[in-house]
N, C-alpha and C positions, 0 to 999 in steps of 0.2 A: 390908854392901853388897858386891857381888861385884865382883872385880877384872876388869878388861879384859886377857885374857891370850889370846894365839893359841892356837886349837884346831886339832887335826888329826884328820881322820876317814880311816880306812881305806878305799879303794876298790880293788873288785876289777875288772880289765878282763877281759871275756869275748870270748875270741876268735870271730870270725864262724862258725866251724864247730860250736862249742859252743852258739851262742846261737839257732841255727835261723833267723837272718835273714841276708840278703845284707849285703854290705858298703854301709854307709851307710842301711841302713833299720832301723827301730825294732821293727817287728813280722814276722811270718812271711814268707818270701820268695817265698810261692806266687802265683799270678796272682789279681788280684781277681775274685771271682764277680760276674755281674750281680744287681742286686737284683730280688726277685719284683716281680710286677706289682703286687700289692696294696699293698706297701711303696710303691713309686714313686707309687701314686695318693694314699696318705696324704701322702706329703712334697707332692705337689702341691697337694692341699687345704690342707694347713697353711701352704704359701706364698701362695696365694690369699687365706687368711683373714688372715695377716699384713698383706698388701698392703691388705686392706679395712680393718684396724685401724688402720694409718698414715693411710689416707685419712680416717676418721673422726675421728682426733685432729686432722688438719689442719683438717677442717670445724669441729670444736669449738673449736680454737684462733682461726679466724676469726670464729666466732660471738661467742666472747668479747670479742676485740677491738672488733668491731662493737657490742656491748652498751656499751661505754665509748666509743668514738669517735661514734657517731650522736648520742647526748645531748649529748657535748662540742661536736660542729659545730654541733647546733641552738642551744646556748647562745652559741656564739661569733657565729653569725649574729644572733641576737636582741641581743647586746650591739652588734654593728656598726650593726644597724637603728637601736637605741635613740640611738647615738652620732650617726648621721647626722640623725636628727630632732631631737636636742637642738642640733646645732650649726645646724640650719637654723631652729630656734625662737630661737636667741641672735641670729643673724645678722639675723632679720626685726626685732628691735626696735628 
């Protein structure tokens, strides 16, 4: 079994002038280029498709709940109706 002992790892701190990034930046310090129109269109289509997918999941969830809730409501209504009829029959005797 391994012992739990503290381990240290050497870390090299790269100064900003050597890293190619400005202070507080992870990647290159250059300006961001605008996306090409085709890539923007692809991203827009993907976002719309994701929205339709979430809507479809919502509809399927509602349909699943309805498949359970509607028969349960019908059974509860039938049981209540039978109970009223039984009480009326018992009261009429």
